[in-house]
MDTraj code that builds the backbone (N, CA, C; nanometers):
import mdtraj as md
import numpy as np

residues = "MET LEU SER ALA GLN HIS THR SER ARG THR ALA ILE ARG PRO VAL GLU ARG ARG ARG HIS GLN ARG MET LYS VAL VAL LEU LEU GLY ARG TYR MET LEU PRO ASN ARG MET GLU TYR PRO CYS GLN THR VAL ASP ILE SER PRO GLY GLY LEU HIS LEU VAL ALA PRO ALA LYS ALA HIS PRO GLY GLU ARG VAL ILE VAL TYR LEU GLU HIS LEU GLY ARG ILE GLU GLY ILE ALA VAL ARG SER THR LEU GLU GLY PHE ALA MET THR ILE THR ALA THR SER ARG LYS ARG GLU LYS PHE THR ALA GLN LEU THR TRP LEU ALA ASN ARG ASP GLU LEU GLY LEU PRO GLU ASP ARG ARG HIS GLU ARG ILE ILE PRO ARG ASN PRO ARG SER MET LEU THR LEU ASP ASP GLY SER GLU HIS VAL VAL ARG VAL ILE ASP ILE SER LEU SER GLY VAL ALA PHE SER THR GLU GLN GLN LEU PRO ILE ASN THR PRO VAL LYS ILE GLY GLY THR ALA ALA LYS VAL VAL ARG ARG PHE ASP GLY GLY TYR ALA ALA GLU PHE ARG PHE PRO LEU SER ALA ASP VAL LEU ASP GLU ASN LEU GLU LEU".split()
xyz = np.array([
    [-2.5498, -1.5822, 3.6522],
    [-2.4321, -1.5072, 3.6277],
    [-2.3766, -1.5350, 3.5069],
    [-2.3231, -1.6511, 3.5527],
    [-2.2430, -1.7291, 3.4319],
    [-2.3404, -1.7115, 3.2827],
    [-2.4652, -1.7743, 3.3195],
    [-2.5274, -1.7650, 3.1798],
    [-2.5363, -1.6089, 3.1213],
    [-2.5522, -1.4866, 3.1764],
    [-2.5226, -1.3883, 3.1563],
    [-2.4279, -1.3490, 3.0538],
    [-2.3161, -1.4265, 3.1309],
    [-2.1908, -1.3560, 3.0402],
    [-2.1486, -1.4059, 2.9669],
    [-2.2244, -1.5496, 2.9464],
    [-2.2020, -1.6695, 2.8191],
    [-2.2917, -1.5922, 2.6921],
    [-2.4144, -1.5625, 2.7308],
    [-2.5073, -1.4975, 2.6308],
    [-2.4426, -1.3508, 2.5465],
    [-2.3454, -1.2817, 2.6477],
    [-2.3194, -1.1593, 2.6119],
    [-2.1789, -1.1805, 2.5290],
    [-2.1080, -1.3045, 2.5541],
    [-2.0231, -1.3470, 2.4517],
    [-2.0634, -1.3975, 2.3160],
    [-2.1625, -1.4534, 2.3487],
    [-2.1774, -1.5097, 2.2149],
    [-2.2755, -1.4100, 2.1157],
    [-2.3371, -1.2976, 2.1920],
    [-2.3721, -1.2049, 2.0968],
    [-2.2788, -1.1118, 2.0404],
    [-2.1593, -1.1250, 2.0857],
    [-2.0273, -1.0103, 2.0322],
    [-1.9820, -1.0786, 1.9150],
    [-1.9695, -1.2194, 1.9370],
    [-1.8883, -1.2688, 1.8458],
    [-1.9535, -1.2494, 1.6777],
    [-2.0941, -1.2413, 1.6834],
    [-2.1216, -1.2299, 1.5319],
    [-2.0564, -1.0840, 1.4550],
    [-2.0678, -0.9998, 1.5396],
    [-2.0227, -0.8412, 1.5127],
    [-1.8967, -0.8017, 1.5020],
    [-1.7616, -0.8788, 1.5559],
    [-1.6820, -0.9344, 1.5590],
    [-1.6085, -0.9875, 1.3999],
    [-1.6937, -1.0495, 1.3774],
    [-1.6718, -1.1684, 1.2519],
    [-1.6675, -1.0404, 1.1356],
    [-1.8060, -0.9829, 1.1725],
    [-1.8296, -0.8835, 1.0278],
    [-1.7570, -0.7743, 1.0199],
    [-1.7027, -0.7285, 1.1192],
    [-1.6241, -0.6088, 1.1128],
    [-1.4617, -0.6413, 1.0418],
    [-1.4377, -0.7841, 1.0677],
    [-1.3040, -0.8298, 0.9927],
    [-1.3524, -0.9416, 0.9187],
    [-1.4522, -0.9116, 0.8176],
    [-1.4880, -0.9886, 0.7007],
    [-1.3472, -0.9876, 0.6189],
    [-1.3414, -1.1432, 0.5949],
    [-1.2383, -1.1571, 0.4737],
    [-1.2625, -1.0940, 0.3419],
    [-1.2245, -1.0043, 0.2396],
    [-1.2338, -0.9867, 0.0954],
    [-1.1608, -1.0624, 0.0089],
    [-1.2243, -1.1211, -0.0822],
    [-1.0750, -1.2042, -0.1867],
    [-1.0355, -1.0886, -0.2941],
    [-0.9545, -0.9864, -0.2472],
    [-0.8874, -0.9145, -0.2746],
    [-0.7245, -0.9361, -0.3504],
    [-0.7082, -0.9793, -0.4839],
    [-0.5883, -1.0127, -0.5121],
    [-0.5103, -0.8848, -0.5672],
    [-0.4035, -0.8788, -0.4761],
    [-0.2781, -0.7773, -0.5048],
    [-0.1582, -0.8233, -0.5097],
    [-0.0816, -0.7589, -0.5729],
    [0.0637, -0.7953, -0.5674],
    [0.1400, -0.7103, -0.5170],
    [0.2430, -0.7521, -0.4389],
    [0.3667, -0.6624, -0.3497],
    [0.4807, -0.7590, -0.3144],
    [0.5333, -0.6605, -0.2103],
    [0.6724, -0.7255, -0.1857],
    [0.6439, -0.7345, 0.0128],
    [0.6782, -0.8189, 0.0394],
    [0.7173, -0.8116, 0.1761],
    [0.8683, -0.8203, 0.2275],
    [0.8863, -0.7465, 0.3600],
    [1.0397, -0.7587, 0.4512],
    [1.0245, -0.8650, 0.5679],
    [1.0820, -0.9293, 0.5843],
    [1.0847, -1.0297, 0.7224],
    [1.1887, -0.9537, 0.8164],
    [1.2160, -1.0311, 0.9536],
    [1.3286, -0.9352, 1.0346],
    [1.4425, -0.9384, 0.9916],
    [1.4859, -1.0726, 0.9203],
    [1.6376, -1.0741, 0.8752],
    [1.6910, -0.9484, 0.7587],
    [1.5809, -0.8841, 0.7334],
    [1.5776, -0.7754, 0.6069],
    [1.5609, -0.8074, 0.4531],
    [1.5347, -0.9682, 0.4418],
    [1.5118, -1.0268, 0.3613],
    [1.4085, -0.9656, 0.2822],
    [1.3755, -0.9404, 0.1500],
    [1.2604, -0.8760, 0.0816],
    [1.2447, -0.9972, -0.0185],
    [1.1111, -0.9889, -0.0436],
    [1.0559, -1.1056, -0.1100],
    [0.9242, -1.0761, -0.1911],
    [0.8742, -1.1063, -0.2899],
    [0.7620, -1.1013, -0.3655],
    [0.6216, -1.1680, -0.3113],
    [0.5213, -1.1152, -0.3027],
    [0.3985, -1.2172, -0.2577],
    [0.2663, -1.1704, -0.3272],
    [0.1869, -1.2180, -0.3012],
    [0.0654, -1.2046, -0.3528],
    [-0.0568, -1.2546, -0.2598],
    [-0.1979, -1.1356, -0.2097],
    [-0.2559, -1.1421, -0.1179],
    [-0.3263, -1.2903, -0.1470],
    [-0.4202, -1.3685, -0.0900],
    [-0.5119, -1.4567, -0.1310],
    [-0.6490, -1.3775, -0.0854],
    [-0.6306, -1.3439, 0.0555],
    [-0.7922, -1.2416, 0.1074],
    [-0.7398, -1.1506, 0.2124],
    [-0.8111, -1.0556, 0.2148],
    [-0.7698, -0.9377, 0.3526],
    [-0.8905, -0.9153, 0.3911],
    [-0.8690, -0.8661, 0.5380],
    [-0.9723, -0.7981, 0.6117],
    [-0.9139, -0.6955, 0.6744],
    [-0.9825, -0.6215, 0.7168],
    [-0.9489, -0.4877, 0.8402],
    [-0.8371, -0.5801, 0.9338],
    [-0.8224, -0.6696, 0.9710],
    [-0.7604, -0.6885, 1.1004],
    [-0.6294, -0.7731, 1.0488],
    [-0.6507, -0.8237, 0.9126],
    [-0.5238, -0.9396, 0.8723],
    [-0.5330, -0.9387, 0.7523],
    [-0.4181, -1.0521, 0.6615],
    [-0.3971, -1.0904, 0.5469],
    [-0.3459, -1.2462, 0.5268],
    [-0.3652, -1.3127, 0.4347],
    [-0.3486, -1.4088, 0.4192],
    [-0.2490, -1.3975, 0.2635],
    [-0.1130, -1.4053, 0.2742],
    [-0.0154, -1.3813, 0.1568],
    [0.0056, -1.5099, 0.1030],
    [0.0489, -1.5260, -0.0485],
    [0.0924, -1.6451, -0.0937],
    [0.2386, -1.5792, -0.1050],
    [0.3380, -1.6950, -0.0232],
    [0.4471, -1.6359, -0.0133],
    [0.5882, -1.7180, -0.0097],
    [0.7270, -1.6857, -0.0912],
    [0.7826, -1.7648, -0.1073],
    [0.8599, -1.8106, 0.0386],
    [0.9074, -1.7332, 0.1153],
    [0.9587, -1.7240, 0.2325],
    [0.8706, -1.7193, 0.3471],
    [0.8053, -1.7925, 0.4353],
    [0.7631, -1.8190, 0.5294],
    [0.7813, -1.7396, 0.6631],
    [0.7286, -1.6735, 0.7154],
    [0.7371, -1.5824, 0.8470],
    [0.6618, -1.6714, 0.9641],
    [0.7628, -1.6933, 1.0845],
    [0.7336, -1.7584, 1.1709],
    [0.6389, -1.6936, 1.2635],
    [0.5321, -1.7916, 1.3067],
    [0.4281, -1.6909, 1.4178],
    [0.5104, -1.5986, 1.5210],
    [0.4620, -1.4769, 1.5333],
    [0.5113, -1.3908, 1.6225],
    [0.6258, -1.3081, 1.5565],
    [0.6654, -1.3248, 1.4628],
    [0.7777, -1.2688, 1.3683],
    [0.7197, -1.1137, 1.3310],
    [0.7268, -1.0140, 1.3241],
    [0.7295, -0.9011, 1.2662],
    [0.6884, -0.8669, 1.1049],
    [0.6167, -0.8581, 1.0247],
    [0.6694, -0.8416, 0.8970],
    [0.5920, -0.6913, 0.8322],
    [0.6873, -0.6603, 0.7326],
    [0.6132, -0.5497, 0.6952],
    [0.6207, -0.5555, 0.5193],
    [0.4513, -0.5055, 0.4744],
    [0.4141, -0.5775, 0.3619],
    [0.4172, -0.4315, 0.2745],
    [0.4608, -0.4215, 0.1746],
    [0.4031, -0.3209, 0.0414],
    [0.3016, -0.3842, -0.0602],
    [0.1467, -0.3532, -0.0450],
    [0.0939, -0.3838, -0.1835],
    [0.0671, -0.2859, -0.2537],
    [0.0192, -0.2975, -0.3511],
    [-0.0045, -0.2250, -0.5095],
    [-0.1351, -0.1661, -0.4024],
    [-0.1981, -0.0619, -0.4437],
    [-0.3004, 0.0152, -0.4037],
    [-0.2947, 0.0623, -0.2386],
    [-0.2624, -0.0063, -0.1937],
    [-0.2643, -0.0214, -0.0504],
    [-0.1614, 0.0592, 0.0342],
    [-0.0234, 0.0171, 0.0027],
    [0.0931, 0.0596, 0.0519],
    [0.1498, -0.0243, 0.1666],
    [0.2077, 0.0858, 0.2591],
    [0.3092, 0.0027, 0.3378],
    [0.1985, -0.0417, 0.4882],
    [0.1920, -0.1657, 0.5359],
    [0.1450, -0.2618, 0.6143],
    [0.2340, -0.3008, 0.7121],
    [0.1697, -0.3063, 0.8077],
    [0.2953, -0.3880, 0.9322],
    [0.1719, -0.4712, 1.0185],
    [0.2234, -0.5892, 1.0468],
    [0.1999, -0.6339, 1.1269],
    [0.2429, -0.7737, 1.1831],
    [0.2061, -0.8936, 1.2420],
    [0.3033, -0.9934, 1.3013],
    [0.1819, -1.0834, 1.2239],
    [0.3147, -1.1770, 1.2099],
    [0.2779, -1.3636, 1.1643],
    [0.1866, -1.3904, 1.2434],
    [0.0916, -1.4973, 1.2114],
    [-0.0038, -1.5835, 1.3184],
    [0.0021, -1.7236, 1.2746],
    [0.0235, -1.7671, 1.1663],
    [0.0210, -1.8877, 1.1420],
    [0.0909, -1.9367, 1.0099],
    [0.1498, -2.0274, 0.9414],
    [0.1836, -2.0627, 0.8641],
    [0.0780, -2.1064, 0.7514],
    [0.0885, -2.1457, 0.5990],
    [-0.0405, -2.1706, 0.5569],
    [0.0543, -2.2741, 0.3935],
    [-0.0643, -2.3569, 0.3389],
    [0.0195, -2.4180, 0.2324],
    [0.0808, -2.3202, 0.1554],
    [0.0178, -2.2337, 0.1134],
    [0.0829, -2.0903, 0.0440],
    [0.1971, -2.0238, 0.0659],
    [0.1547, -1.9991, 0.2039],
    [0.2696, -1.8866, 0.2291],
    [0.2278, -1.8588, 0.3994],
    [0.1685, -1.7695, 0.4098],
    [0.1663, -1.7310, 0.5393],
    [0.0444, -1.6464, 0.5974],
    [-0.0050, -1.6461, 0.7042],
    [-0.1332, -1.5258, 0.7402],
    [-0.0911, -1.4055, 0.8857],
    [-0.1429, -1.3039, 0.8233],
    [-0.0620, -1.2164, 0.9384],
    [-0.1948, -1.1282, 1.0159],
    [-0.1704, -1.0602, 1.1154],
    [-0.2404, -0.9635, 1.1736],
    [-0.1857, -0.8068, 1.0944],
    [-0.2723, -0.7160, 1.1285],
    [-0.2438, -0.6012, 1.0794],
    [-0.2015, -0.5163, 1.2128],
    [-0.1012, -0.4443, 1.2200],
    [-0.1104, -0.3395, 1.3171],
    [-0.1080, -0.1516, 1.2912],
    [-0.2265, -0.1063, 1.3058],
    [-0.2403, 0.0359, 1.2566],
    [-0.3355, 0.0972, 1.3784],
    [-0.3078, 0.2302, 1.3333],
    [-0.3883, 0.2956, 1.4248],
    [-0.5299, 0.3120, 1.3667],
    [-0.6342, 0.3757, 1.4657],
    [-0.7746, 0.3672, 1.4516],
    [-0.8091, 0.4331, 1.2728],
    [-0.7288, 0.5607, 1.3198],
    [-0.7396, 0.6412, 1.1609],
    [-0.6831, 0.5331, 1.0328],
    [-0.5829, 0.4738, 1.0658],
    [-0.5302, 0.4016, 0.9443],
    [-0.6359, 0.3063, 0.8929],
    [-0.6807, 0.2619, 1.0011],
    [-0.7426, 0.1401, 0.9733],
    [-0.8865, 0.1753, 0.8898],
    [-0.9505, 0.2548, 0.9367],
    [-1.0576, 0.2903, 0.9223],
    [-1.0377, 0.3569, 0.7235],
    [-0.9305, 0.4203, 0.7125],
    [-0.8964, 0.4380, 0.6057],
    [-0.8428, 0.2932, 0.5014],
    [-0.8135, 0.2168, 0.5574],
    [-0.7851, 0.1093, 0.4960],
    [-0.8798, 0.0147, 0.5026],
    [-1.0012, 0.0268, 0.5510],
    [-1.0922, -0.0604, 0.5154],
    [-1.1778, 0.0236, 0.4138],
    [-1.1890, 0.1650, 0.3951],
    [-1.2831, 0.1978, 0.2686],
    [-1.2118, 0.1765, 0.1378],
    [-1.0472, 0.2207, 0.1618],
    [-0.9794, 0.1588, 0.0419],
    [-1.0106, -0.0276, -0.0130],
    [-1.0173, -0.0792, 0.1192],
    [-1.0411, -0.2609, 0.0590],
    [-1.1525, -0.2775, 0.0360],
    [-1.2821, -0.1921, 0.0845],
    [-1.3940, -0.2254, 0.0094],
    [-1.4308, -0.1752, -0.1356],
    [-1.3350, -0.0568, -0.1929],
    [-1.3105, -0.0215, -0.3089],
    [-1.2697, -0.1085, -0.3806],
    [-1.2052, -0.1844, -0.3483],
    [-1.0916, -0.2521, -0.4370],
    [-1.1749, -0.3790, -0.4500],
    [-1.2158, -0.4502, -0.3180],
    [-1.3379, -0.5486, -0.3684],
    [-1.4565, -0.5274, -0.4303],
    [-1.4763, -0.4205, -0.4860],
    [-1.5939, -0.3860, -0.5375],
    [-1.5722, -0.3163, -0.6768],
    [-1.4153, -0.3026, -0.6984],
    [-1.3850, -0.2090, -0.8213],
    [-1.4516, -0.3237, -0.9536],
    [-1.4688, -0.4250, -0.9501],
    [-1.5076, -0.4682, -1.0907],
    [-1.6515, -0.4680, -1.0990],
    [-1.7369, -0.4997, -1.0003],
    [-1.8732, -0.5284, -1.0083],
    [-1.9194, -0.3492, -1.0469],
    [-1.8420, -0.2153, -1.0169],
    [-1.8850, -0.0902, -1.0288],
    [-1.8588, -0.0774, -1.1499],
    [-1.7406, -0.1320, -1.2449],
    [-1.7037, -0.1387, -1.3767],
    [-1.6290, 0.0142, -1.3789],
    [-1.5471, 0.0115, -1.2824],
    [-1.4842, 0.1580, -1.2825],
    [-1.3446, 0.1292, -1.3707],
    [-1.2981, 0.2517, -1.4510],
    [-1.1540, 0.2495, -1.5187],
    [-1.0519, 0.2462, -1.4267],
    [-0.9454, 0.1531, -1.4849],
    [-0.7983, 0.1343, -1.3765],
    [-0.7865, 0.2762, -1.3186],
    [-0.7369, 0.3911, -1.4228],
    [-0.6978, 0.5031, -1.3368],
    [-0.7849, 0.5859, -1.1985],
    [-0.9313, 0.5226, -1.2023],
    [-0.9822, 0.5600, -1.0719],
    [-0.9628, 0.4745, -0.9562],
    [-0.9070, 0.3674, -0.9774],
    [-0.8774, 0.3138, -0.9103],
    [-0.7342, 0.3742, -0.7496],
    [-0.6649, 0.4390, -0.8401],
    [-0.5664, 0.5073, -0.7386],
    [-0.6196, 0.6458, -0.7277],
    [-0.6296, 0.6792, -0.5410],
    [-0.6964, 0.8130, -0.5409],
    [-0.5312, 0.8925, -0.5907],
    [-0.5960, 1.0057, -0.6524],
    [-0.4475, 1.1088, -0.6535],
    [-0.4943, 1.2668, -0.6002],
    [-0.3653, 1.2962, -0.5314],
    [-0.3841, 1.4540, -0.4670],
    [-0.3063, 1.5197, -0.5341],
    [-0.3179, 1.6646, -0.5324],
    [-0.2534, 1.7873, -0.5646],
    [-0.2025, 1.8354, -0.4673],
    [-0.0622, 1.8154, -0.4363],
    [-0.0180, 1.8904, -0.3123],
    [0.0228, 2.0226, -0.3048],
    [0.0038, 2.1031, -0.1852],
    [-0.0315, 2.2509, -0.1803],
    [0.1146, 2.2898, -0.1983],
    [0.2403, 2.1955, -0.2010],
    [0.3570, 2.2728, -0.2315],
    [0.3840, 2.1842, -0.3523],
    [0.3788, 2.2045, -0.4426],
    [0.4227, 2.1145, -0.5765],
    [0.5866, 2.1214, -0.6004],
    [0.6719, 2.2040, -0.5202],
    [0.8105, 2.1981, -0.5617],
    [0.8784, 2.1005, -0.5317],
    [0.9532, 2.0169, -0.5518],
    [1.0390, 1.9217, -0.5218],
    [1.1956, 1.8893, -0.5845],
    [1.2595, 1.8170, -0.5613],
    [1.3926, 1.7767, -0.5888],
    [1.4085, 1.6531, -0.6774],
    [1.4408, 1.6369, -0.8087],
    [1.4812, 1.5060, -0.8703],
    [1.6375, 1.5365, -0.8760],
    [1.6582, 1.3902, -0.8170],
    [1.8003, 1.3626, -0.8009],
    [1.8355, 1.2181, -0.8911],
    [1.8963, 1.2533, -0.9830],
    [1.9400, 1.1185, -1.0592],
    [2.0421, 1.0457, -1.0134],
    [2.1044, 0.9480, -1.1090],
    [2.1736, 0.8205, -1.0769],
    [2.3126, 0.8981, -1.0802],
    [2.3589, 1.0251, -1.1188],
    [2.4770, 1.1119, -1.1285],
    [2.4938, 1.2097, -1.0098],
    [2.4082, 1.1835, -0.8930],
    [2.3776, 1.2760, -0.8199],
    [2.3063, 1.4392, -0.8281],
    [2.3321, 1.4788, -0.9814],
    [2.2775, 1.5562, -1.0169],
    [2.1449, 1.6231, -0.9634],
    [2.1160, 1.7312, -0.9142],
    [1.9849, 1.7691, -0.8737],
    [1.8984, 1.8599, -0.9538],
    [1.7752, 1.8474, -0.9615],
    [1.6843, 1.9624, -1.0549],
    [1.5630, 1.9726, -0.9757],
    [1.5345, 2.1122, -0.9855],
    [1.3951, 2.1431, -0.9229],
    [1.2629, 2.0751, -0.9927],
    [1.1854, 2.0218, -0.9502],
    [1.0515, 1.9642, -1.0569],
    [0.9177, 2.0568, -0.9845],
    [0.8287, 2.0195, -1.0621],
    [0.7150, 2.0868, -1.0148],
    [0.6267, 1.9546, -1.0632],
    [0.5414, 1.8851, -0.9106],
    [0.4604, 1.7888, -0.8889],
    [0.3495, 1.8201, -0.9286],
    [0.2843, 1.7412, -1.0151],
    [0.1630, 1.7995, -1.0759],
    [0.0632, 1.6920, -0.9520],
    [0.0493, 1.5752, -0.9695],
    [-0.0116, 1.4713, -0.8483],
    [0.0824, 1.3381, -0.8094],
    [-0.0107, 1.2838, -0.7037],
    [0.0594, 1.1925, -0.6115],
    [-0.0299, 1.0847, -0.5938],
    [0.0076, 0.9515, -0.5904],
    [-0.0974, 0.8769, -0.5614],
    [-0.0059, 0.7517, -0.4764],
    [-0.0480, 0.6681, -0.4465],
    [0.0150, 0.5576, -0.3477],
    [0.0971, 0.5009, -0.4302],
    [0.0903, 0.4757, -0.5379],
    [0.2023, 0.3987, -0.6085],
    [0.3020, 0.5037, -0.6897],
    [0.2466, 0.5929, -0.7361],
    [0.3645, 0.6704, -0.7816],
    [0.3166, 0.8444, -0.8119],
    [0.3875, 0.9055, -0.9006],
    [0.3887, 1.0567, -0.9176],
    [0.3962, 1.1086, -1.0716],
    [0.3307, 1.2063, -1.0664],
    [0.3484, 1.2849, -1.2169],
    [0.4230, 1.4008, -1.1859],
    [0.5248, 1.4530, -1.2758],
    [0.5833, 1.5705, -1.2432],
    [0.6247, 1.5892, -1.3717],
    [0.6602, 1.7579, -1.3549],
    [0.7171, 1.7984, -1.4728],
    [0.8651, 1.9171, -1.4744],
    [0.9356, 1.8742, -1.5739],
    [1.0423, 1.9120, -1.5564],
    [1.1029, 1.9159, -1.7232],
    [1.1955, 2.0004, -1.7309],
    [1.2855, 2.0229, -1.8820],
    [1.3828, 1.9027, -1.8816],
    [1.4410, 1.8351, -1.8103],
    [1.5388, 1.7126, -1.7943],
    [1.4497, 1.6012, -1.9156],
    [1.5624, 1.5499, -1.9633],
    [1.5152, 1.4574, -2.0928],
    [1.5370, 1.2869, -2.0112],
    [1.4513, 1.2297, -1.9556],
    [1.4445, 1.1270, -1.8980],
    [1.4152, 0.9962, -1.9682],
    [1.4753, 0.9116, -2.0090],
    [1.4729, 0.7744, -2.0751],
    [1.3508, 0.6938, -2.0150],
    [1.2540, 0.5996, -2.0442],
    [1.1861, 0.5451, -1.9683],
    [1.2848, 0.4220, -1.9018],
    [1.2424, 0.3774, -1.7495],
    [1.2851, 0.3151, -1.6858],
    [1.4347, 0.3830, -1.5859],
    [1.4137, 0.4953, -1.6400],
    [1.5386, 0.6119, -1.5584],
    [1.5103, 0.5730, -1.3982],
    [1.6287, 0.5497, -1.3245],
    [1.6136, 0.5390, -1.1769],
    [1.6097, 0.6963, -1.1112],
    [1.5039, 0.7239, -1.0496],
    [1.5222, 0.8455, -0.9820],
    [1.5057, 0.8833, -0.8548],
    [1.4989, 0.9876, -0.7965],
    [1.4565, 1.0106, -0.6432],
    [1.3661, 1.1567, -0.6276],
    [1.2464, 1.1347, -0.6195],
    [1.1411, 1.2566, -0.5993],
    [1.2001, 1.2862, -0.4608],
    [1.2251, 1.3813, -0.4294],
    [1.2794, 1.4241, -0.2926],
    [1.3346, 1.3214, -0.2567],
    [1.2885, 1.2302, -0.1393],
    [1.3740, 1.1569, -0.0500],
    [1.2999, 1.0058, -0.1192],
    [1.2305, 0.9944, -0.1965],
    [1.1348, 0.9063, -0.2478],
    [1.1789, 0.8542, -0.3689],
    [1.2255, 0.7186, -0.3431],
    [1.2898, 0.6486, -0.4923],
    [1.1838, 0.5883, -0.5766],
    [1.2241, 0.6003, -0.7142],
    [1.1064, 0.5628, -0.8265],
    [1.1918, 0.5759, -0.9240],
    [1.1509, 0.4772, -1.0584],
    [1.1591, 0.5176, -1.1684],
    [1.0819, 0.5491, -1.2588],
    [1.1228, 0.6042, -1.3646],
    [1.0239, 0.6779, -1.5033],
    [0.9560, 0.5687, -1.5570],
    [0.8357, 0.5480, -1.5652],
    [0.7540, 0.4586, -1.6526],
    [0.6775, 0.5103, -1.7696],
    [0.6516, 0.6694, -1.7735],
    [0.5836, 0.7082, -1.8641],
    [0.5962, 0.8491, -1.9000],
    [0.5713, 0.8907, -2.0317],
    [0.6254, 1.0098, -2.0641],
    [0.4707, 1.0993, -2.1222],
    [0.4458, 1.2210, -2.0945],
    [0.3318, 1.2365, -2.1527],
    [0.3375, 1.4089, -2.1740],
    [0.2499, 1.4472, -2.2209],
    [0.2556, 1.6168, -2.3046],
    [0.2815, 1.6900, -2.1515],
    [0.3686, 1.7319, -2.1583],
    [0.4185, 1.8142, -1.9952],
    [0.4830, 1.7853, -1.9183],
    [0.5155, 1.6384, -1.9012],
    [0.5749, 1.5730, -1.7745],
    [0.6134, 1.4245, -1.8085],
    [0.6393, 1.3736, -1.6901],
    [0.6646, 1.2320, -1.6537],
    [0.5638, 1.1782, -1.5734],
    [0.5604, 1.0425, -1.5616],
    [0.5254, 0.9551, -1.4686],
    [0.6082, 0.8762, -1.3957],
    [0.6296, 0.8554, -1.2652],
    [0.7415, 0.7709, -1.2191],
    [0.6609, 0.6802, -1.1184],
    [0.6789, 0.5419, -1.1260],
    [0.6653, 0.4284, -0.9874],
    [0.7505, 0.4600, -0.8924],
    [0.6691, 0.4370, -0.7482],
    [0.7645, 0.4658, -0.6504],
    [0.8031, 0.3070, -0.6397],
    [0.9386, 0.2815, -0.5761],
    [1.0148, 0.1563, -0.5511],
    [0.8846, 0.0908, -0.4319],
    [0.8531, 0.1623, -0.3217],
    [0.7933, 0.1146, -0.2571],
    [0.6485, 0.1784, -0.2166],
    [0.5301, 0.1674, -0.2738],
    [0.3786, 0.2288, -0.2283],
    [0.3883, 0.3232, -0.1367],
    [0.3312, 0.4431, -0.1633],
    [0.3171, 0.5005, 0.0133],
    [0.2139, 0.4263, 0.0760],
    [0.2184, 0.4745, 0.2545],
    [0.1604, 0.4247, 0.3184],
    [0.0196, 0.5177, 0.2943],
    [-0.1255, 0.4651, 0.3137],
    [-0.1932, 0.5237, 0.2930],
    [-0.2495, 0.6406, 0.3685],
    [-0.1956, 0.6651, 0.5008],
    [-0.2034, 0.7501, 0.5691],
    [-0.1497, 0.8705, 0.5767],
    [-0.0449, 0.8481, 0.4817],
    [0.0301, 0.9831, 0.4465],
    [-0.0010, 1.0554, 0.3393],
    [-0.1190, 1.0422, 0.2604],
    [-0.1768, 1.0742, 0.1233],
    [-0.2616, 1.1798, 0.1515],
    [-0.2069, 1.2795, 0.1527],
    [-0.2868, 1.4218, 0.1577],
    [-0.2143, 1.5500, 0.0892],
    [-0.3118, 1.6556, 0.0732],
    [-0.2596, 1.7631, -0.0020],
    [-0.1135, 1.8328, 0.0958],
    [-0.0701, 1.7853, 0.2134],
    [0.0128, 1.8455, 0.2660],
    [0.1412, 1.7591, 0.2686],
    [0.1463, 1.5994, 0.1810],
    [0.2288, 1.5659, 0.1589],
    [0.3610, 1.6272, 0.0565],
    [0.4495, 1.6046, 0.1300],
    [0.6247, 1.6757, 0.0560],
    [0.6833, 1.5483, 0.0336],
    [0.7533, 1.4919, -0.0672],
    [0.8088, 1.3974, -0.1223],
    [0.9594, 1.3985, -0.0979],
])
top = md.Topology()
chain = top.add_chain()
for i, resn in enumerate(residues, 1):
    res = top.add_residue(resn, chain, resSeq=i)
    for name in ("N", "CA", "C"):
        top.add_atom(name, md.element.get_by_symbol(name[0]), res)
traj = md.Trajectory(xyz[None], top)
């Protein structure tokens, strides 16, 4: 009986390791500790179950950490150990979000090998309701038309004249203007969106 149980456990372990295979994906981001302090970070490797960060302030094992990574958005988890570079953490996510996260992670890990252009690395959606409100630093509000949205930013059309680096809010989402193009502006979000909210029903 003991032998059968041992055999069963041995057979399962390789499957678990494959499911959470670490990928050498280097992404920049920011993270927040329980004391609400925010720091820059960079990933060393990522799996669907956890990530290893290069981080100036180390999280203690058991502490809740919120990370915002380029391309992947908001990630929550629990610190499990300190490392020379920073710390490692688990990822807390619903099964739906984990599936989407795994697909994005595989895409990012393979992007260089596939030779994909930069703008293909961001999934962009066209919202069903393109109407949104642009709020400037002086508190003035202006109706804008959202052209498309990605995890890291938004393109929108407005008659307002907006210098590059102008801080704005699109709906309730903080951003800054990073580019002007024929017909509108591109703005980068202060914090990337969470992957599980990016669909055509999204309203900023």
